[in-house]
MOPAC internal coordinates of N, CA, C and O (Angstrom, degrees):
PM7 1SCF
backbone

  N    0.0000 0     0.00 0     0.00 0    0    0    0
  C    1.4502 1     0.00 0     0.00 0    1    0    0
  C    1.5347 1   107.94 1     0.00 0    2    1    0
  O    1.2310 1   121.03 1   -45.95 1    3    2    1
  N    1.3333 1   115.63 1   134.05 1    3    2    1
  C    1.4580 1   119.40 1   179.07 1    5    3    2
  C    1.5385 1   107.90 1  -132.79 1    6    5    3
  O    1.2310 1   121.70 1   -32.68 1    7    6    5
  N    1.3238 1   114.35 1   147.32 1    7    6    5
  C    1.4400 1   118.89 1   174.00 1    9    7    6
  C    1.5313 1   107.81 1  -143.03 1   10    9    7
  O    1.2310 1   120.83 1   -37.22 1   11   10    9
  N    1.3060 1   116.02 1   142.78 1   11   10    9
  C    1.4572 1   120.41 1   178.45 1   13   11   10
  C    1.5210 1   108.36 1   -87.20 1   14   13   11
  O    1.2310 1   121.21 1   -57.82 1   15   14   13
  N    1.3338 1   115.29 1   122.18 1   15   14   13
  C    1.4557 1   120.67 1   179.48 1   17   15   14
  C    1.4980 1   108.12 1  -117.08 1   18   17   15
  O    1.2310 1   120.54 1    -7.33 1   19   18   17
  N    1.3190 1   116.58 1   172.67 1   19   18   17
  C    1.4541 1   122.64 1  -178.15 1   21   19   18
  C    1.5157 1   113.16 1   -53.46 1   22   21   19
  O    1.2310 1   118.97 1   139.84 1   23   22   21
  N    1.2791 1   119.56 1   -40.16 1   23   22   21
  C    1.4685 1   122.19 1  -177.83 1   25   23   22
  C    1.5155 1   112.51 1   -95.37 1   26   25   23
  O    1.2310 1   119.09 1  -158.14 1   27   26   25
  N    1.3081 1   119.34 1    21.86 1   27   26   25
  C    1.4478 1   120.29 1   174.43 1   29   27   26
  C    1.5183 1   113.22 1   117.30 1   30   29   27
  O    1.2310 1   121.56 1     3.03 1   31   30   29
  N    1.2967 1   114.62 1  -176.97 1   31   30   29
  C    1.4546 1   120.07 1   179.56 1   33   31   30
  C    1.5344 1   108.71 1   -66.62 1   34   33   31
  O    1.2310 1   120.63 1   -46.44 1   35   34   33
  N    1.3019 1   116.40 1   133.56 1   35   34   33
  C    1.4384 1   120.91 1   179.17 1   37   35   34
  C    1.5139 1   108.28 1  -122.49 1   38   37   35
  O    1.2310 1   120.84 1   -49.89 1   39   38   37
  N    1.3412 1   116.00 1   130.11 1   39   38   37
  C    1.4509 1   120.96 1  -179.30 1   41   39   38
  C    1.5111 1   109.89 1  -111.04 1   42   41   39
  O    1.2310 1   120.47 1   -32.10 1   43   42   41
  N    1.3057 1   116.71 1   147.90 1   43   42   41
  C    1.4733 1   120.71 1   171.76 1   45   43   42
  C    1.5252 1   107.92 1  -100.22 1   46   45   43
  O    1.2310 1   121.33 1   -57.40 1   47   46   45
  N    1.3351 1   115.07 1   122.60 1   47   46   45
  C    1.4465 1   117.29 1   179.01 1   49   47   46
  C    1.5117 1   110.37 1   -87.86 1   50   49   47
  O    1.2310 1   119.88 1     6.83 1   51   50   49
  N    1.3285 1   117.83 1  -173.17 1   51   50   49
  C    1.4527 1   120.83 1  -174.59 1   53   51   50
  C    1.4994 1   114.60 1   -61.48 1   54   53   51
  O    1.2310 1   120.10 1   157.14 1   55   54   53
  N    1.3395 1   117.41 1   -22.86 1   55   54   53
  C    1.4230 1   121.46 1   178.31 1   57   55   54
  C    1.5465 1   112.61 1  -100.16 1   58   57   55
  O    1.2310 1   121.29 1  -166.17 1   59   58   57
  N    1.3393 1   115.13 1    13.83 1   59   58   57
  C    1.4490 1   123.01 1   179.25 1   61   59   58
  C    1.5530 1   114.76 1    62.16 1   62   61   59
  O    1.2310 1   121.84 1  -151.18 1   63   62   61
  N    1.3165 1   114.08 1    28.82 1   63   62   61
  C    1.4764 1   118.29 1   175.07 1   65   63   62
  C    1.5218 1   107.64 1   -88.83 1   66   65   63
  O    1.2310 1   121.50 1   -39.08 1   67   66   65
  N    1.3269 1   114.74 1   140.92 1   67   66   65
  C    1.4597 1   118.98 1  -179.25 1   69   67   66
  C    1.5282 1   108.89 1   -84.80 1   70   69   67
  O    1.2310 1   119.89 1   -45.32 1   71   70   69
  N    1.3191 1   117.81 1   134.68 1   71   70   69
  C    1.4437 1   122.94 1  -179.15 1   73   71   70
  C    1.5101 1   109.20 1  -134.06 1   74   73   71
  O    1.2310 1   120.13 1   -47.56 1   75   74   73
  N    1.3327 1   117.36 1   132.44 1   75   74   73
  C    1.4746 1   121.35 1   176.83 1   77   75   74
  C    1.5330 1   109.39 1   -74.93 1   78   77   75
  O    1.2310 1   121.25 1   -45.73 1   79   78   77
  N    1.3043 1   115.22 1   134.27 1   79   78   77
  C    1.4836 1   122.52 1   179.53 1   81   79   78
  C    1.5337 1   107.55 1  -121.93 1   82   81   79
  O    1.2310 1   121.08 1   -37.36 1   83   82   81
  N    1.3171 1   115.54 1   142.64 1   83   82   81
  C    1.4978 1   120.51 1   179.28 1   85   83   82
  C    1.5240 1   109.01 1   -57.86 1   86   85   83
  O    1.2310 1   120.85 1   -50.18 1   87   86   85
  N    1.2994 1   115.98 1   129.82 1   87   86   85
  C    1.4629 1   122.49 1   178.02 1   89   87   86
  C    1.5301 1   109.54 1   -70.58 1   90   89   87
  O    1.2310 1   119.90 1   -44.60 1   91   90   89
  N    1.2787 1   117.79 1   135.40 1   91   90   89
  C    1.4707 1   122.22 1   176.10 1   93   91   90
  C    1.5117 1   109.68 1   -56.07 1   94   93   91
  O    1.2310 1   119.55 1   -52.79 1   95   94   93
  N    1.3117 1   118.46 1   127.21 1   95   94   93
  C    1.4591 1   122.89 1   179.73 1   97   95   94
  C    1.5070 1   114.52 1    91.19 1   98   97   95
  O    1.2310 1   120.09 1   170.01 1   99   98   97
  N    1.3383 1   117.43 1    -9.99 1   99   98   97
  C    1.4769 1   119.21 1   179.06 1  101   99   98
  C    1.5315 1   108.95 1   -71.40 1  102  101   99
  O    1.2310 1   120.62 1   -40.26 1  103  102  101
  N    1.3014 1   116.41 1   139.74 1  103  102  101
  C    1.4674 1   122.70 1  -178.51 1  105  103  102
  C    1.5158 1   110.78 1  -148.50 1  106  105  103
  O    1.2310 1   122.14 1   -22.46 1  107  106  105
  N    1.3440 1   113.52 1   157.54 1  107  106  105
  C    1.4663 1   118.99 1   173.26 1  109  107  106
  C    1.5054 1   109.70 1  -116.30 1  110  109  107
  O    1.2310 1   119.56 1  -172.77 1  111  110  109
  N    1.3167 1   118.45 1     7.23 1  111  110  109
  C    1.4891 1   121.23 1   176.56 1  113  111  110
  C    1.5143 1   108.49 1   -61.15 1  114  113  111
  O    1.2310 1   121.71 1   -47.80 1  115  114  113
  N    1.3650 1   114.33 1   132.20 1  115  114  113
  C    1.4484 1   121.61 1   179.04 1  117  115  114
  C    1.5125 1   112.88 1    60.49 1  118  117  115
  O    1.2310 1   121.13 1  -151.43 1  119  118  117
  N    1.3346 1   115.44 1    28.57 1  119  118  117
  C    1.4869 1   120.41 1   178.37 1  121  119  118
  C    1.5193 1   106.72 1  -125.53 1  122  121  119
  O    1.2310 1   120.62 1   -20.08 1  123  122  121
  N    1.3021 1   116.43 1   159.92 1  123  122  121
  C    1.4711 1   123.24 1   177.53 1  125  123  122
  C    1.5184 1   107.93 1   -84.44 1  126  125  123
  O    1.2310 1   120.35 1   -69.49 1  127  126  125
  N    1.3428 1   116.94 1   110.51 1  127  126  125
  C    1.4445 1   119.60 1  -179.49 1  129  127  126
  C    1.5427 1   112.23 1  -114.90 1  130  129  127
  O    1.2310 1   120.01 1  -158.93 1  131  130  129
  N    1.3081 1   117.59 1    21.07 1  131  130  129
  C    1.4421 1   121.80 1  -178.74 1  133  131  130
  C    1.5540 1   110.64 1   -60.99 1  134  133  131
  O    1.2310 1   120.16 1   146.37 1  135  134  133
  N    1.2960 1   117.29 1   -33.63 1  135  134  133
  C    1.4910 1   119.47 1   178.75 1  137  135  134
  C    1.5246 1   111.64 1   -59.34 1  138  137  135
  O    1.2310 1   120.22 1   136.96 1  139  138  137
  N    1.3106 1   117.18 1   -43.04 1  139  138  137
  C    1.4727 1   122.21 1   178.62 1  141  139  138
  C    1.5419 1   109.18 1   -62.57 1  142  141  139
  O    1.2310 1   119.67 1   139.18 1  143  142  141
  N    1.2999 1   118.24 1   -40.82 1  143  142  141
  C    1.4585 1   122.25 1   179.95 1  145  143  142
  C    1.5073 1   109.05 1   -66.21 1  146  145  143
  O    1.2310 1   118.86 1   137.23 1  147  146  145
  N    1.3156 1   119.78 1   -42.77 1  147  146  145
  C    1.4618 1   122.63 1   177.46 1  149  147  146
  C    1.5241 1   111.30 1   -62.16 1  150  149  147
  O    1.2310 1   120.36 1   138.43 1  151  150  149
  N    1.3421 1   116.91 1   -41.57 1  151  150  149
  C    1.4636 1   120.28 1   179.11 1  153  151  150
  C    1.5044 1   110.78 1   -66.49 1  154  153  151
  O    1.2310 1   120.13 1   136.08 1  155  154  153
  N    1.3358 1   117.35 1   -43.92 1  155  154  153
  C    1.4728 1   121.14 1   179.96 1  157  155  154
  C    1.5246 1   109.07 1   -60.84 1  158  157  155
  O    1.2310 1   119.20 1   143.32 1  159  158  157
  N    1.2917 1   119.13 1   -36.68 1  159  158  157
  C    1.4590 1   122.52 1  -177.21 1  161  159  158
  C    1.5166 1   115.60 1   -84.08 1  162  161  159
  O    1.2310 1   120.65 1  -176.31 1  163  162  161
  N    1.3338 1   116.36 1     3.69 1  163  162  161
  C    1.4620 1   121.01 1  -178.54 1  165  163  162
  C    1.5206 1   110.75 1  -124.32 1  166  165  163
  O    1.2310 1   119.63 1  -108.98 1  167  166  165
  N    1.3383 1   118.32 1    71.02 1  167  166  165
  C    1.4923 1   120.37 1  -173.26 1  169  167  166
  C    1.5175 1   111.83 1   -63.87 1  170  169  167
  O    1.2310 1   118.97 1   150.37 1  171  170  169
  N    1.3340 1   119.57 1   -29.63 1  171  170  169
  C    1.4694 1   119.97 1   179.73 1  173  171  170
  C    1.5064 1   110.85 1   -68.43 1  174  173  171
  O    1.2310 1   120.86 1   134.70 1  175  174  173
  N    1.3397 1   115.95 1   -45.30 1  175  174  173
  C    1.4721 1   120.42 1  -179.40 1  177  175  174
  C    1.5179 1   112.32 1   -76.79 1  178  177  175
  O    1.2310 1   120.07 1   148.88 1  179  178  177
  N    1.3274 1   117.47 1   -31.12 1  179  178  177
  C    1.4421 1   121.77 1  -175.65 1  181  179  178
  C    1.5254 1   109.64 1  -129.95 1  182  181  179
  O    1.2310 1   119.87 1  -105.27 1  183  182  181
  N    1.3426 1   117.85 1    74.73 1  183  182  181
  C    1.4637 1   120.39 1   178.98 1  185  183  182
  C    1.5384 1   110.93 1   -67.05 1  186  185  183
  O    1.2310 1   121.36 1   -30.03 1  187  186  185
  N    1.3278 1   115.00 1   149.97 1  187  186  185
  C    1.4567 1   118.49 1   175.18 1  189  187  186
  C    1.5378 1   110.57 1   -71.82 1  190  189  187
  O    1.2310 1   120.54 1   -37.37 1  191  190  189
  N    1.3208 1   116.58 1   142.63 1  191  190  189
  C    1.4535 1   117.87 1   174.06 1  193  191  190
  C    1.5421 1   110.40 1   -71.93 1  194  193  191
  O    1.2310 1   120.80 1   -12.60 1  195  194  193
  N    1.3326 1   116.08 1   167.40 1  195  194  193
  C    1.4593 1   119.67 1   176.99 1  197  195  194
  C    1.5139 1   111.64 1   -58.29 1  198  197  195
  O    1.2310 1   120.94 1   146.69 1  199  198  197
  N    1.2969 1   115.81 1   -33.31 1  199  198  197
  C    1.4869 1   120.38 1   178.36 1  201  199  198
  C    1.5372 1   108.78 1  -119.45 1  202  201  199
  O    1.2310 1   119.31 1   -90.07 1  203  202  201
  N    1.3397 1   118.91 1    89.93 1  203  202  201
  C    1.4713 1   119.56 1   178.92 1  205  203  202
  C    1.5356 1   111.37 1   -60.16 1  206  205  203
  O    1.2310 1   121.63 1   -17.86 1  207  206  205
  N    1.3324 1   114.48 1   162.14 1  207  206  205
  C    1.4914 1   120.16 1   178.70 1  209  207  206
  C    1.5371 1   107.32 1   -61.47 1  210  209  207
  O    1.2310 1   121.42 1   -14.27 1  211  210  209
  N    1.3394 1   114.89 1   165.73 1  211  210  209
  C    1.4610 1   121.67 1  -176.75 1  213  211  210
  C    1.5303 1   110.23 1  -133.29 1  214  213  211
  O    1.2310 1   121.40 1   -27.91 1  215  214  213
  N    1.2994 1   114.93 1   152.09 1  215  214  213
  C    1.4595 1   118.26 1   173.84 1  217  215  214
  C    1.5342 1   110.95 1   -73.75 1  218  217  215
  O    1.2310 1   121.75 1   142.55 1  219  218  217
  N    1.3507 1   114.25 1   -37.45 1  219  218  217
  C    1.4825 1   119.85 1   177.18 1  221  219  218
  C    1.5291 1   108.70 1  -139.52 1  222  221  219
  O    1.2310 1   120.80 1   -31.04 1  223  222  221
  N    1.3055 1   116.07 1   148.96 1  223  222  221
  C    1.4631 1   121.61 1   178.55 1  225  223  222
  C    1.5297 1   109.48 1   -59.15 1  226  225  223
  O    1.2310 1   120.79 1   -40.21 1  227  226  225
  N    1.3148 1   116.09 1   139.79 1  227  226  225
  C    1.4635 1   120.63 1   176.39 1  229  227  226
  C    1.5342 1   114.86 1    86.93 1  230  229  227
  O    1.2310 1   119.89 1   173.50 1  231  230  229
  N    1.3180 1   117.82 1    -6.50 1  231  230  229
  C    1.4823 1   120.56 1  -178.86 1  233  231  230
  C    1.5341 1   109.44 1  -124.50 1  234  233  231
  O    1.2310 1   121.01 1   -80.84 1  235  234  233
  N    1.3332 1   115.67 1    99.16 1  235  234  233
  C    1.4828 1   118.12 1  -177.74 1  237  235  234
  C    1.5410 1   109.21 1   -71.03 1  238  237  235
  O    1.2310 1   122.22 1   -27.94 1  239  238  237
  N    1.3123 1   113.35 1   152.06 1  239  238  237
  C    1.4839 1   117.99 1   178.13 1  241  239  238
  C    1.5113 1   110.71 1   -63.97 1  242  241  239
  O    1.2310 1   120.00 1   146.91 1  243  242  241
  N    1.3139 1   117.60 1   -33.09 1  243  242  241
  C    1.4560 1   121.54 1  -177.89 1  245  243  242
  C    1.5024 1   112.16 1   -65.91 1  246  245  243
  O    1.2310 1   119.86 1   150.57 1  247  246  245
  N    1.3428 1   117.88 1   -29.43 1  247  246  245
  C    1.4833 1   120.91 1   179.75 1  249  247  246
  C    1.5362 1   112.06 1   -96.45 1  250  249  247
  O    1.2310 1   119.54 1   176.82 1  251  250  249
  N    1.3106 1   118.49 1    -3.18 1  251  250  249
  C    1.4785 1   122.14 1   179.30 1  253  251  250
  C    1.5196 1   107.50 1   -82.74 1  254  253  251
  O    1.2310 1   119.95 1   -50.18 1  255  254  253
  N    1.3407 1   117.71 1   129.82 1  255  254  253
  C    1.4957 1   120.17 1   177.73 1  257  255  254
  C    1.5366 1   110.30 1   -59.77 1  258  257  255
  O    1.2310 1   121.84 1   -32.05 1  259  258  257
  N    1.3341 1   114.09 1   147.95 1  259  258  257
  C    1.4753 1   119.96 1  -176.15 1  261  259  258
  C    1.5212 1   110.13 1   -59.96 1  262  261  259
  O    1.2310 1   119.67 1   142.78 1  263  262  261
  N    1.3201 1   118.24 1   -37.22 1  263  262  261
  C    1.4684 1   119.92 1   179.96 1  265  263  262
  C    1.5392 1   111.05 1   -61.74 1  266  265  263
  O    1.2310 1   120.53 1   141.18 1  267  266  265
  N    1.3309 1   116.59 1   -38.82 1  267  266  265
  C    1.4547 1   119.29 1   177.80 1  269  267  266
  C    1.5324 1   111.34 1   -71.31 1  270  269  267
  O    1.2310 1   120.03 1   141.10 1  271  270  269
  N    1.3287 1   117.54 1   -38.90 1  271  270  269
  C    1.4836 1   119.60 1   176.02 1  273  271  270
  C    1.5325 1   108.97 1   -59.74 1  274  273  271
  O    1.2310 1   120.26 1   137.66 1  275  274  273
  N    1.3168 1   117.11 1   -42.34 1  275  274  273
  C    1.4497 1   121.50 1  -179.58 1  277  275  274
  C    1.5572 1   110.36 1   -61.75 1  278  277  275
  O    1.2310 1   121.04 1   135.53 1  279  278  277
  N    1.3226 1   115.61 1   -44.47 1  279  278  277
  C    1.4793 1   119.80 1   179.97 1  281  279  278
  C    1.5366 1   111.58 1   -65.51 1  282  281  279
  O    1.2310 1   120.72 1   138.07 1  283  282  281
  N    1.3125 1   116.23 1   -41.93 1  283  282  281
  C    1.4532 1   119.75 1  -178.78 1  285  283  282
  C    1.5441 1   111.98 1   -69.69 1  286  285  283
  O    1.2310 1   120.75 1   142.63 1  287  286  285
  N    1.3483 1   116.17 1   -37.37 1  287  286  285
  C    1.4821 1   119.46 1   175.66 1  289  287  286
  C    1.5177 1   109.72 1   -63.96 1  290  289  287
  O    1.2310 1   120.38 1   137.30 1  291  290  289
  N    1.3390 1   116.87 1   -42.70 1  291  290  289
  C    1.4707 1   118.44 1   179.76 1  293  291  290
  C    1.5118 1   110.84 1   -62.25 1  294  293  291
  O    1.2310 1   119.97 1   140.55 1  295  294  293
  N    1.3476 1   117.65 1   -39.45 1  295  294  293
  C    1.4660 1   120.72 1   178.26 1  297  295  294
  C    1.5018 1   110.43 1   -66.14 1  298  297  295
  O    1.2310 1   120.29 1   143.63 1  299  298  297
  N    1.3505 1   117.05 1   -36.37 1  299  298  297
  C    1.4574 1   120.28 1  -176.28 1  301  299  298
  C    1.5538 1   112.84 1   -70.50 1  302  301  299
  O    1.2310 1   121.10 1   141.53 1  303  302  301
  N    1.3249 1   115.49 1   -38.47 1  303  302  301
  C    1.4774 1   117.08 1  -174.48 1  305  303  302
  C    1.5342 1   114.73 1  -119.34 1  306  305  303
  O    1.2310 1   119.10 1   171.59 1  307  306  305
  N    1.3345 1   119.32 1    -8.41 1  307  306  305
  C    1.4303 1   120.95 1   177.17 1  309  307  306
  C    1.5269 1   114.33 1    73.85 1  310  309  307
  O    1.2310 1   120.89 1  -162.67 1  311  310  309
  N    1.3552 1   115.90 1    17.33 1  311  310  309
  C    1.4517 1   120.70 1  -178.73 1  313  311  310
  C    1.5244 1   108.47 1  -131.18 1  314  313  311
  O    1.2310 1   120.96 1   -28.92 1  315  314  313
  N    1.3385 1   115.76 1   151.08 1  315  314  313
  C    1.4515 1   121.00 1   175.88 1  317  315  314
  C    1.5244 1   110.58 1   -60.58 1  318  317  315
  O    1.2310 1   118.98 1   -63.60 1  319  318  317
  N    1.3136 1   119.55 1   116.40 1  319  318  317
  C    1.4541 1   121.12 1  -175.86 1  321  319  318
  C    1.5445 1   113.00 1   -64.54 1  322  321  319
  O    1.2310 1   119.71 1   156.81 1  323  322  321
  N    1.3149 1   118.16 1   -23.19 1  323  322  321
  C    1.4684 1   119.97 1   176.83 1  325  323  322
  C    1.5264 1   109.52 1   -63.65 1  326  325  323
  O    1.2310 1   120.38 1   142.97 1  327  326  325
  N    1.3067 1   116.88 1   -37.03 1  327  326  325
  C    1.4742 1   121.56 1   176.45 1  329  327  326
  C    1.5465 1   109.32 1   -62.96 1  330  329  327
  O    1.2310 1   121.32 1   138.21 1  331  330  329
  N    1.3171 1   115.08 1   -41.79 1  331  330  329
  C    1.5006 1   118.90 1   179.83 1  333  331  330
  C    1.4946 1   111.24 1   -65.24 1  334  333  331
  O    1.2310 1   120.12 1   139.86 1  335  334  333
  N    1.3734 1   117.38 1   -40.14 1  335  334  333
  C    1.4605 1   120.98 1   175.64 1  337  335  334
  C    1.5304 1   110.90 1   -58.69 1  338  337  335
  O    1.2310 1   120.72 1   137.12 1  339  338  337
  N    1.2941 1   116.23 1   -42.88 1  339  338  337
  C    1.4723 1   121.94 1   177.62 1  341  339  338
  C    1.5088 1   111.19 1   -61.40 1  342  341  339
  O    1.2310 1   120.49 1   134.53 1  343  342  341
  N    1.3425 1   116.67 1   -45.47 1  343  342  341
  C    1.4515 1   122.29 1   178.68 1  345  343  342
  C    1.5284 1   111.21 1   -59.04 1  346  345  343
  O    1.2310 1   121.26 1   142.53 1  347  346  345
  N    1.3473 1   115.19 1   -37.47 1  347  346  345
  C    1.4671 1   120.97 1  -177.86 1  349  347  346
  C    1.5251 1   111.59 1   -83.62 1  350  349  347
  O    1.2310 1   120.66 1   178.55 1  351  350  349
  N    1.3561 1   116.34 1    -1.45 1  351  350  349
  C    1.4509 1   121.42 1  -175.14 1  353  351  350
  C    1.5152 1   113.12 1    59.85 1  354  353  351
  O    1.2310 1   121.38 1  -141.45 1  355  354  353
  N    1.3219 1   114.97 1    38.55 1  355  354  353
  C    1.4607 1   123.10 1   177.69 1  357  355  354
  C    1.5292 1   109.97 1  -104.27 1  358  357  355
  O    1.2310 1   120.46 1   -25.83 1  359  358  357
  N    1.2728 1   116.73 1   154.17 1  359  358  357
  C    1.5017 1   121.84 1  -179.44 1  361  359  358
  C    1.4964 1   110.41 1   -86.68 1  362  361  359
  O    1.2310 1   120.70 1   -51.46 1  363  362  361
  N    1.3617 1   116.27 1   128.54 1  363  362  361
  C    1.4690 1   123.20 1  -179.11 1  365  363  362
  C    1.5374 1   110.99 1   -65.22 1  366  365  363
  O    1.2310 1   120.11 1   149.88 1  367  366  365
  N    1.3408 1   117.39 1   -30.12 1  367  366  365
  C    1.4568 1   119.96 1  -175.56 1  369  367  366
  C    1.5271 1   111.59 1   -93.05 1  370  369  367
  O    1.2310 1   119.89 1  -170.65 1  371  370  369
  N    1.3406 1   117.81 1     9.35 1  371  370  369
  C    1.4829 1   123.03 1   177.97 1  373  371  370
  C    1.5287 1   108.10 1  -104.86 1  374  373  371
  O    1.2310 1   120.67 1   -66.07 1  375  374  373
  N    1.3186 1   116.33 1   113.93 1  375  374  373
  C    1.4505 1   122.35 1  -179.35 1  377  375  374
  C    1.5407 1   112.27 1   -55.32 1  378  377  375
  O    1.2310 1   120.09 1   141.91 1  379  378  377
  N    1.3112 1   117.43 1   -38.09 1  379  378  377
  C    1.4466 1   121.20 1   179.92 1  381  379  378
  C    1.5248 1   112.04 1   -63.41 1  382  381  379
  O    1.2310 1   120.60 1   148.67 1  383  382  381
  N    1.3150 1   116.45 1   -31.33 1  383  382  381
  C    1.4589 1   121.06 1   176.93 1  385  383  382
  C    1.5361 1   111.31 1   -61.07 1  386  385  383
  O    1.2310 1   121.24 1   137.59 1  387  386  385
  N    1.3340 1   115.23 1   -42.41 1  387  386  385
  C    1.4783 1   121.38 1   179.14 1  389  387  386
  C    1.5302 1   109.21 1   -66.21 1  390  389  387
  O    1.2310 1   120.64 1   139.09 1  391  390  389
  N    1.3430 1   116.39 1   -40.91 1  391  390  389
  C    1.4812 1   119.64 1   179.19 1  393  391  390
  C    1.4970 1   110.42 1   -63.60 1  394  393  391
  O    1.2310 1   120.24 1   134.22 1  395  394  393
  N    1.3634 1   117.14 1   -45.78 1  395  394  393
  C    1.4576 1   121.38 1   178.28 1  397  395  394
  C    1.5366 1   112.30 1   -57.71 1  398  397  395
  O    1.2310 1   121.13 1   131.78 1  399  398  397
  N    1.3244 1   115.45 1   -48.22 1  399  398  397
  C    1.4754 1   119.62 1  -178.83 1  401  399  398
  C    1.5110 1   109.93 1   -62.33 1  402  401  399
  O    1.2310 1   119.43 1   132.48 1  403  402  401
  N    1.2877 1   118.69 1   -47.52 1  403  402  401
  C    1.4600 1   122.99 1  -179.02 1  405  403  402
  C    1.5164 1   110.98 1   -59.71 1  406  405  403
  O    1.2310 1   120.46 1   133.52 1  407  406  405
  N    1.3115 1   116.73 1   -46.48 1  407  406  405
  C    1.4968 1   121.83 1  -178.61 1  409  407  406
  C    1.5505 1   110.67 1   -55.63 1  410  409  407
  O    1.2310 1   120.63 1   126.45 1  411  410  409
  N    1.3306 1   116.40 1   -53.55 1  411  410  409
  C    1.4514 1   118.97 1  -175.40 1  413  411  410
  C    1.5166 1   112.11 1   -71.50 1  414  413  411
  O    1.2310 1   119.58 1   149.34 1  415  414  413
  N    1.3451 1   118.40 1   -30.66 1  415  414  413
  C    1.4479 1   120.18 1   175.75 1  417  415  414
  C    1.5622 1   110.46 1   -67.14 1  418  417  415
  O    1.2310 1   121.04 1   137.76 1  419  418  417
  N    1.3122 1   115.61 1   -42.24 1  419  418  417
  C    1.4963 1   119.20 1   178.22 1  421  419  418
  C    1.5345 1   110.66 1   -62.01 1  422  421  419
  O    1.2310 1   119.94 1   135.72 1  423  422  421
  N    1.3105 1   117.71 1   -44.28 1  423  422  421
  C    1.4717 1   121.77 1   179.33 1  425  423  422
  C    1.5214 1   110.01 1   -57.75 1  426  425  423
  O    1.2310 1   120.89 1   131.33 1  427  426  425
  N    1.3345 1   115.90 1   -48.67 1  427  426  425
  C    1.4682 1   120.16 1  -178.19 1  429  427  426
  C    1.5021 1   111.63 1   -66.35 1  430  429  427
  O    1.2310 1   119.77 1   139.21 1  431  430  429
  N    1.3257 1   118.04 1   -40.79 1  431  430  429
  C    1.4822 1   120.84 1   178.86 1  433  431  430
  C    1.5417 1   109.50 1   -61.06 1  434  433  431
  O    1.2310 1   119.99 1   137.41 1  435  434  433
  N    1.3232 1   117.62 1   -42.59 1  435  434  433
  C    1.4467 1   118.82 1   178.14 1  437  435  434
  C    1.5209 1   112.89 1   -64.57 1  438  437  435
  O    1.2310 1   121.02 1   139.39 1  439  438  437
  N    1.3282 1   115.65 1   -40.61 1  439  438  437
  C    1.4588 1   120.39 1   179.47 1  441  439  438
  C    1.5239 1   110.20 1   -62.89 1  442  441  439
  O    1.2310 1   119.95 1   132.25 1  443  442  441
  N    1.3192 1   117.70 1   -47.75 1  443  442  441
  C    1.4621 1   120.37 1  -178.26 1  445  443  442
  C    1.5310 1   112.11 1   -69.67 1  446  445  443
  O    1.2310 1   120.41 1   151.05 1  447  446  445
  N    1.3170 1   116.82 1   -28.95 1  447  446  445
  C    1.4515 1   119.99 1   176.63 1  449  447  446
  C    1.5158 1   111.01 1   -66.73 1  450  449  447
  O    1.2310 1   120.30 1   145.01 1  451  450  449
  N    1.3033 1   117.03 1   -34.99 1  451  450  449
  C    1.4498 1   122.33 1  -179.70 1  453  451  450
  C    1.5197 1   111.59 1   -78.43 1  454  453  451
  O    1.2310 1   120.65 1   157.73 1  455  454  453
  N    1.3516 1   116.37 1   -22.27 1  455  454  453
  C    1.4816 1   121.99 1  -179.92 1  457  455  454
  C    1.5165 1   107.35 1  -125.19 1  458  457  455
  O    1.2310 1   119.91 1  -107.05 1  459  458  457
  N    1.3534 1   117.77 1    72.95 1  459  458  457
  C    1.4685 1   119.29 1  -172.57 1  461  459  458
  C    1.5370 1   114.68 1   -61.38 1  462  461  459
  O    1.2310 1   119.17 1   156.54 1  463  462  461
  N    1.2889 1   119.19 1   -23.46 1  463  462  461
  C    1.4621 1   119.41 1  -178.03 1  465  463  462
  C    1.5468 1   111.60 1   -87.14 1  466  465  463
  O    1.2310 1   121.31 1   172.07 1  467  466  465
  N    1.3251 1   115.10 1    -7.93 1  467  466  465
  C    1.4794 1   120.89 1   178.59 1  469  467  466
  C    1.5165 1   109.73 1   -77.67 1  470  469  467
  O    1.2310 1   120.59 1   -55.58 1  471  470  469
  N    1.3517 1   116.48 1   124.42 1  471  470  469
  C    1.4504 1   120.57 1  -175.43 1  473  471  470
  C    1.5017 1   111.93 1   -76.43 1  474  473  471
  O    1.2310 1   118.67 1   150.54 1  475  474  473
  N    1.3278 1   120.14 1   -29.46 1  475  474  473
  C    1.4724 1   123.21 1   176.80 1  477  475  474
  C    1.4655 1   108.19 1    94.70 1  478  477  475
  O    1.2310 1   120.10 1   180.00 1  479  478  477

C-alpha cells in the first residue's frame, strides 16, 4: 500500500510502519544539497529514525549493499558520494555513514521535488 504524503511517497511495510520513499523523478542534480550533508554529519542533532527513508519501497537502506547505495546516491545528485561523505565528516568504510547520507539526501530530494521553485 502506498500513499502520497506531504514529505514524499510513504509506504506501509509488513508491520504497518510508515517509511518515506524517494519520489519518482526527484533529483538533487544541479541543486544545493549542502543542508542534507550537514544533517548527515550531525548525528546528535539529527538522529536517524527507526525506519530511515528508502530509495524504493520494500528495500531498506540498511540491507542495501554499499556499492548500490553509492550508485543510487550518484544518480540522485550527480556527485561522487565519497566526496559527500568526506564533506559530512563521515567514514567511507562505515555502513551507517552511507545510510545516514542516503536518508538525508532522499528527504531533501523529496522536499525540493514538491517545491520546484525552492532553491534549497
